[in-house]
TINUBA-852085 format. One line per 10 residues: their letters; for each residue x, y, z of N, C-alpha, C, O. Coordinates in steps of 0.2 Angstrom, whole numbers. Example, Ala and Ser with C-alpha at 12.3 -4.5 7.8 and 13.67 -1.06 7.14 Angstrom:
<recs>
as = 66,-28,39,62,-22,39,66,-16,39,71,-17,42 | 64,-11,35,68,-5,36,64,0,39,67,6,40
</recs>
This chain:
<recs>
mnalevqsre = -355,-118,9,-354,-113,13,-345,-109,14,-340,-111,12 | -346,-103,17,-341,-96,17,-336,-97,21,-339,-98,27 | -328,-98,22,-324,-100,27,-321,-96,26,-319,-93,21 | -320,-92,35,-317,-85,31,-311,-87,40,-315,-88,45 | -304,-88,42,-298,-89,44,-299,-81,48,-300,-75,46 | -299,-84,56,-300,-82,62,-295,-79,66,-290,-79,62 | -294,-78,72,-288,-77,75,-291,-76,80,-296,-75,78 | -290,-76,88,-292,-75,94,-287,-68,96,-281,-68,96 | -290,-63,97,-288,-59,99,-286,-59,111,-291,-58,116 | -283,-59,112,-283,-58,118,-282,-51,124,-282,-52,130
qagtgaarat = -283,-45,120,-286,-37,125,-292,-37,123,-295,-40,119 | -293,-33,125,-300,-27,122,-297,-21,123,-292,-20,125 | -300,-17,122,-300,-10,123,-300,-5,114,-301,-7,109 | -297,0,116,-293,6,110,-289,1,106,-289,-3,102 | -284,4,111,-276,3,112,-277,-5,107,-274,-5,102 | -279,-8,107,-279,-16,105,-280,-15,99,-278,-16,94 | -288,-11,101,-292,-15,93,-285,-8,87,-284,-9,81 | -284,-5,89,-278,1,85,-273,-4,81,-273,-5,75 | -271,-8,85,-264,-13,86,-267,-17,80,-264,-18,75 | -272,-19,82,-275,-24,78,-277,-23,70,-277,-28,66
rragavpail = -277,-17,68,-279,-14,62,-273,-11,59,-273,-8,54 | -268,-12,62,-259,-9,60,-257,-15,58,-253,-16,53 | -260,-19,62,-260,-26,58,-259,-28,51,-254,-32,48 | -265,-25,48,-268,-27,43,-275,-31,44,-277,-34,39 | -277,-31,51,-286,-35,52,-291,-32,55,-289,-27,58 | -294,-33,56,-301,-28,56,-305,-33,66,-309,-38,67 | -303,-30,70,-308,-31,76,-315,-33,75,-319,-31,72 | -315,-40,81,-322,-42,79,-323,-43,84,-318,-42,87 | -328,-45,87,-332,-52,93,-338,-58,92,-340,-56,87 | -340,-61,93,-342,-66,90,-347,-69,95,-343,-72,99
yggkkdpeml = -356,-68,98,-357,-68,104,-364,-74,99,-365,-76,93 | -366,-76,107,-371,-78,104,-373,-87,106,-370,-90,111 | -376,-90,104,-381,-97,106,-377,-100,113,-374,-106,114 | -377,-93,117,-377,-96,125,-372,-98,128,-371,-102,132 | -366,-93,123,-359,-97,127,-354,-90,127,-356,-86,122 | -348,-88,131,-347,-81,132,-343,-79,124,-341,-82,119 | -343,-73,125,-341,-66,117,-333,-70,117,-330,-73,121 | -332,-69,112,-325,-72,111,-324,-64,104,-327,-62,100 | -314,-62,107,-313,-60,102,-308,-60,99,-302,-61,101 | -309,-60,91,-306,-61,87,-302,-56,84,-300,-51,86
svnqrlfmre = -300,-60,76,-299,-56,71,-299,-58,66,-298,-64,65 | -301,-52,61,-301,-58,53,-295,-48,49,-294,-42,50 | -292,-55,43,-289,-49,40,-292,-46,36,-298,-47,34 | -290,-42,34,-295,-36,34,-297,-36,25,-303,-35,23 | -290,-40,20,-289,-40,12,-295,-45,12,-301,-44,9 | -294,-50,17,-298,-56,16,-307,-55,16,-312,-57,12 | -306,-50,24,-315,-49,24,-317,-44,17,-320,-46,13 | -314,-40,17,-314,-35,10,-317,-36,5,-321,-32,2 | -314,-44,5,-319,-49,-3,-324,-50,-2,-329,-49,-5 | -323,-53,3,-333,-53,4,-338,-48,4,-343,-47,1
lgrsgifsrv = -335,-45,7,-341,-35,5,-338,-33,0,-336,-27,0 | -336,-36,-6,-338,-35,-12,-343,-41,-16,-343,-41,-22 | -344,-44,-12,-350,-49,-13,-358,-45,-9,-359,-43,-4 | -363,-48,-16,-368,-47,-12,-371,-52,-5,-368,-58,-4 | -375,-49,-1,-377,-53,4,-375,-55,10,-378,-60,14 | -370,-51,12,-369,-50,18,-366,-54,23,-361,-57,25 | -373,-51,24,-379,-50,31,-381,-57,31,-379,-60,36 | -384,-59,26,-388,-68,25,-382,-73,20,-383,-76,15 | -378,-72,23,-372,-77,20,-370,-79,28,-370,-76,33 | -369,-87,28,-366,-91,32,-362,-91,32,-360,-94,27
fslvngtkkq = -357,-90,36,-349,-93,35,-348,-95,42,-351,-94,47 | -343,-100,40,-339,-105,46,-333,-102,47,-329,-101,43 | -333,-98,53,-326,-94,55,-319,-103,57,-320,-107,61 | -316,-103,53,-309,-105,59,-307,-101,59,-306,-96,56 | -302,-106,67,-300,-101,71,-295,-107,75,-296,-109,81 | -290,-111,69,-288,-117,70,-289,-122,70,-289,-124,64 | -291,-127,74,-296,-133,73,-301,-133,75,-305,-138,76 | -304,-126,77,-311,-127,80,-314,-118,72,-311,-113,70 | -321,-123,72,-326,-120,68,-333,-118,69,-336,-122,72 | -335,-114,68,-342,-111,69,-345,-107,64,-344,-101,61
evlvrdiqfh = -350,-110,64,-356,-108,57,-359,-99,60,-361,-99,65 | -358,-96,59,-363,-89,62,-364,-85,53,-363,-87,47 | -367,-76,57,-368,-74,52,-368,-67,54,-371,-66,59 | -366,-64,51,-362,-56,52,-367,-52,51,-371,-50,47 | -366,-51,59,-374,-45,62,-371,-36,59,-373,-32,55 | -367,-37,64,-366,-27,62,-358,-26,59,-354,-30,61 | -358,-23,56,-349,-19,52,-349,-12,53,-353,-8,50 | -344,-9,59,-344,-3,59,-339,-1,54,-334,-5,53 | -339,7,50,-334,6,43,-332,16,46,-336,21,47 | -327,15,45,-324,22,45,-326,26,42,-325,24,36
pvtsvplhid = -330,33,44,-336,38,40,-330,42,32,-332,43,26 | -326,41,33,-321,42,26,-317,38,20,-316,38,14 | -314,34,25,-312,27,21,-317,20,18,-316,16,14 | -322,21,21,-329,14,21,-321,10,24,-319,6,20 | -318,11,29,-315,3,29,-320,0,35,-324,2,39 | -318,-6,33,-322,-7,41,-315,-8,47,-310,-10,47 | -320,-5,51,-317,-4,59,-318,-11,65,-314,-13,69 | -324,-14,63,-326,-18,70,-331,-23,65,-335,-21,60 | -330,-30,67,-338,-34,64,-341,-36,70,-338,-38,74 | -347,-36,70,-349,-41,75,-353,-48,73,-357,-48,69
fmrvdkthpi = -351,-54,76,-353,-64,71,-359,-62,77,-361,-58,81 | -363,-70,72,-367,-72,79,-368,-78,77,-371,-80,71 | -366,-82,81,-370,-89,83,-375,-91,81,-380,-89,84 | -376,-96,76,-380,-97,71,-383,-107,74,-379,-111,75 | -387,-108,75,-391,-115,77,-395,-118,73,-401,-116,72 | -392,-123,69,-398,-126,65,-402,-127,68,-407,-126,64 | -404,-129,74,-411,-131,74,-413,-129,75,-419,-132,74 | -415,-122,77,-420,-115,78,-419,-109,70,-414,-108,66 | -425,-107,71,-424,-102,64,-421,-94,67,-420,-90,71 | -419,-95,61,-416,-86,62,-417,-83,56,-420,-85,50
tvkvpvvyvn = -415,-76,60,-421,-71,54,-413,-68,51,-408,-68,54 | -414,-65,46,-410,-62,42,-410,-57,34,-413,-60,29 | -408,-51,32,-411,-49,30,-407,-52,21,-401,-54,21 | -409,-51,17,-409,-54,11,-409,-50,7,-414,-47,7 | -405,-50,3,-405,-48,-7,-410,-47,-10,-413,-52,-12 | -414,-41,-12,-421,-44,-17,-417,-39,-22,-413,-35,-24 | -421,-45,-25,-420,-43,-36,-428,-41,-41,-432,-45,-43 | -427,-34,-41,-430,-33,-47,-432,-36,-54,-427,-40,-55 | -436,-37,-58,-439,-40,-61,-442,-37,-68,-445,-32,-68 | -442,-41,-73,-448,-39,-76,-450,-31,-76,-456,-29,-74
etaspglksg = -444,-28,-79,-448,-23,-79,-449,-20,-85,-450,-14,-85 | -449,-23,-91,-453,-21,-97,-459,-24,-97,-462,-23,-102 | -463,-28,-93,-465,-30,-93,-471,-27,-89,-477,-29,-90 | -469,-19,-85,-474,-14,-80,-475,-10,-84,-471,-6,-87 | -483,-11,-87,-487,-3,-90,-482,2,-86,-477,3,-89 | -483,5,-82,-482,10,-82,-473,12,-81,-472,18,-79 | -468,8,-82,-463,9,-81,-463,10,-90,-463,16,-92 | -463,5,-93,-463,7,-103,-465,12,-105,-463,14,-111 | -472,15,-100,-475,24,-101,-469,29,-99,-471,34,-99 | -462,28,-96,-461,31,-93,-456,34,-84,-452,38,-82
gvlnvvshei = -461,27,-82,-461,30,-75,-455,26,-74,-451,23,-78 | -454,27,-66,-447,27,-65,-448,23,-60,-454,24,-58 | -445,17,-56,-446,13,-51,-442,14,-45,-436,12,-45 | -444,19,-38,-442,20,-33,-441,13,-28,-446,10,-26 | -433,13,-28,-436,7,-25,-433,11,-16,-430,16,-14 | -436,6,-12,-437,9,-5,-433,8,0,-431,11,5 | -433,1,-2,-428,-8,0,-427,-9,-5,-431,-10,-9 | -419,-11,-5,-414,-15,-7,-414,-23,-6,-411,-28,-9 | -417,-24,2,-416,-31,6,-422,-33,9,-426,-28,10 | -423,-38,11,-430,-38,12,-428,-46,21,-424,-50,20
evscalgdvp = -432,-44,28,-429,-48,34,-432,-54,33,-438,-52,35 | -432,-62,32,-437,-66,33,-434,-68,37,-430,-65,40 | -435,-74,38,-436,-81,47,-436,-87,41,-440,-89,36 | -432,-90,44,-431,-97,40,-428,-101,44,-427,-98,50 | -425,-108,44,-419,-109,45,-414,-111,41,-413,-110,36 | -410,-114,47,-400,-111,41,-401,-115,31,-401,-113,25 | -400,-119,33,-399,-121,27,-405,-119,21,-404,-121,15 | -412,-116,23,-417,-113,19,-415,-106,17,-417,-105,12 | -411,-100,22,-407,-97,19,-408,-92,12,-403,-96,11 | -409,-88,5,-412,-91,1,-404,-85,-1,-402,-84,4
dsitidltgl = -402,-84,-4,-396,-81,-8,-399,-75,-12,-396,-70,-13 | -406,-74,-13,-409,-66,-14,-417,-70,-15,-419,-76,-14 | -420,-63,-15,-428,-62,-14,-431,-60,-22,-429,-55,-25 | -436,-64,-25,-435,-57,-32,-441,-56,-32,-446,-59,-30 | -442,-50,-34,-448,-45,-33,-449,-45,-42,-446,-43,-47 | -455,-49,-44,-459,-46,-50,-465,-40,-50,-470,-39,-46 | -460,-37,-55,-463,-28,-59,-470,-29,-66,-473,-24,-69 | -470,-35,-66,-475,-37,-71,-485,-35,-68,-489,-37,-63 | -486,-31,-74,-493,-27,-75,-492,-22,-69,-497,-21,-66 | -486,-20,-66,-487,-13,-61,-487,-7,-65,-484,-7,-71
nfhdtihahe = -489,-3,-61,-493,5,-65,-492,7,-61,-491,4,-56 | -492,17,-63,-491,21,-60,-496,21,-54,-501,19,-54 | -492,24,-50,-491,23,-42,-492,18,-39,-492,17,-32 | -495,11,-43,-493,7,-37,-488,7,-33,-483,10,-34 | -489,1,-27,-484,-1,-20,-485,-9,-20,-490,-13,-19 | -479,-10,-20,-476,-17,-16,-475,-16,-12,-469,-13,-11 | -480,-20,-7,-477,-20,1,-473,-28,1,-474,-33,-3 | -469,-28,8,-466,-35,8,-472,-42,11,-468,-46,13 | -481,-43,12,-480,-47,12,-483,-47,6,-487,-52,6 | -484,-45,-1,-484,-44,-9,-479,-48,-9,-479,-49,-16
vklppkvslp = -474,-51,-7,-467,-53,-9,-468,-60,-11,-471,-63,-6 | -467,-64,-16,-467,-73,-17,-460,-74,-12,-455,-72,-13 | -462,-78,-7,-459,-81,-5,-455,-89,-5,-459,-94,-4 | -447,-90,-5,-450,-98,-8,-450,-101,-2,-451,-97,3 | -451,-110,-1,-454,-112,4,-449,-112,9,-443,-111,9 | -454,-114,14,-452,-114,22,-445,-106,24,-441,-105,28 | -447,-102,20,-445,-92,23,-453,-91,24,-457,-94,21 | -454,-86,27,-457,-80,31,-457,-73,34,-452,-71,33 | -461,-69,36,-456,-64,36,-459,-65,44,-464,-67,47 | -455,-62,46,-456,-62,55,-460,-57,57,-465,-57,60
hgrdqvmati = -458,-52,52,-460,-46,56,-463,-37,51,-458,-35,51 | -466,-34,48,-462,-28,46,-465,-31,36,-463,-31,31 | -472,-34,39,-476,-35,32,-479,-29,27,-479,-30,21 | -480,-25,29,-481,-18,29,-476,-16,25,-477,-16,19 | -470,-15,28,-467,-12,26,-466,-11,16,-467,-15,12 | -463,-5,15,-465,-3,8,-460,-6,4,-455,-4,7 | -458,-8,0,-450,-13,-4,-450,-8,-12,-444,-7,-14 | -455,-5,-14,-455,0,-18,-463,-1,-24,-466,-6,-26 | -463,8,-25,-468,13,-28,-464,10,-38,-458,8,-40 | -469,11,-39,-471,15,-46,-472,22,-48,-477,24,-46
vaptimptat = -467,25,-50,-468,34,-50,-469,34,-54,-467,30,-58 | -473,39,-56,-476,41,-63,-469,47,-66,-464,49,-64 | -472,48,-72,-466,54,-74,-466,61,-73,-471,62,-70 | -463,66,-73,-463,72,-71,-469,75,-77,-473,79,-76 | -466,73,-83,-469,77,-89,-471,72,-93,-467,70,-98 | -477,69,-93,-481,64,-100,-478,64,-106,-477,70,-108 | -477,58,-111,-473,59,-115,-481,61,-121,-487,59,-122 | -477,65,-124,-483,67,-129,-485,65,-138,-480,64,-142 | -490,64,-139,-492,57,-143,-486,60,-149,-486,66,-150 | -483,56,-153,-482,53,-159,-485,57,-164,-482,62,-165
estpteaets = -491,56,-166,-494,57,-171,-497,64,-170,-500,65,-165 | -495,70,-175,-500,78,-174,-507,76,-176,-509,71,-178 | -512,83,-174,-515,84,-176,-517,88,-183,-515,93,-185 | -522,84,-186,-521,86,-193,-524,96,-194,-527,99,-190 | -520,96,-201,-519,104,-203,-527,107,-205,-531,102,-206 | -529,111,-205,-537,112,-209,-534,111,-217,-537,106,-220 | -530,114,-219,-529,113,-225,-529,104,-226,-532,100,-230 | -526,102,-220,-528,93,-222,-534,90,-221,-534,84,-219 | -538,95,-221,-545,89,-217,-551,93,-222,-556,90,-222 | -552,99,-224,-555,101,-231,-556,99,-236,-551,97,-240
vpseke = -562,101,-239,-564,96,-246,-563,102,-252,-563,108,-253 | -562,97,-255,-558,101,-263,-565,105,-264,-570,103,-263 | -562,112,-266,-569,115,-270,-567,112,-274,-562,108,-274 | -574,113,-282,-575,111,-287,-571,115,-291,-570,112,-297 | -566,122,-289,-561,123,-297,-557,117,-297,-555,115,-302 | -555,114,-290,-549,112,-293,-549,103,-295,-545,100,-298
</recs>
């Protein structure tokens, strides 16, 4: 489990949030679990490091605030429209006894075993994530989608994806994950058609 150090914030509002950012931290809020929301701040540099890893919304974090620890999921991140620096983070408390719904990264494999892709087709990825429901300890790092045997115009739906044990789809079973798109110009044959001279029967004079 990923540990992430946080600190409590005493003041809310735009001015307090700006002061937090000037101090090199990101304002955050923690909610859920039938408890009151808590205002927090997270070291910007440390959180940016976590952003550089995949699956920020599917990883369970242990928020460390002094001697207090709480298991949470990142539910939302607001980014600066120009710099892409995180401006605010929403954390949600998780309960080990109840299933949780999270978005998990998707990995597409076996492209060379897809007749459509081998013939020049293109994998059109509609979604790089899939939403699943499972217990806290069963959250997968990623979900694999096998492209073996897929041809032009084939479509992969969420309900066709093979999920790990104890993991299910909460909704969106008809969600399109990816399609195999045919090339705009089909490849030409490598062998040319024989010419008339090559196919003619030799005359008696030769």
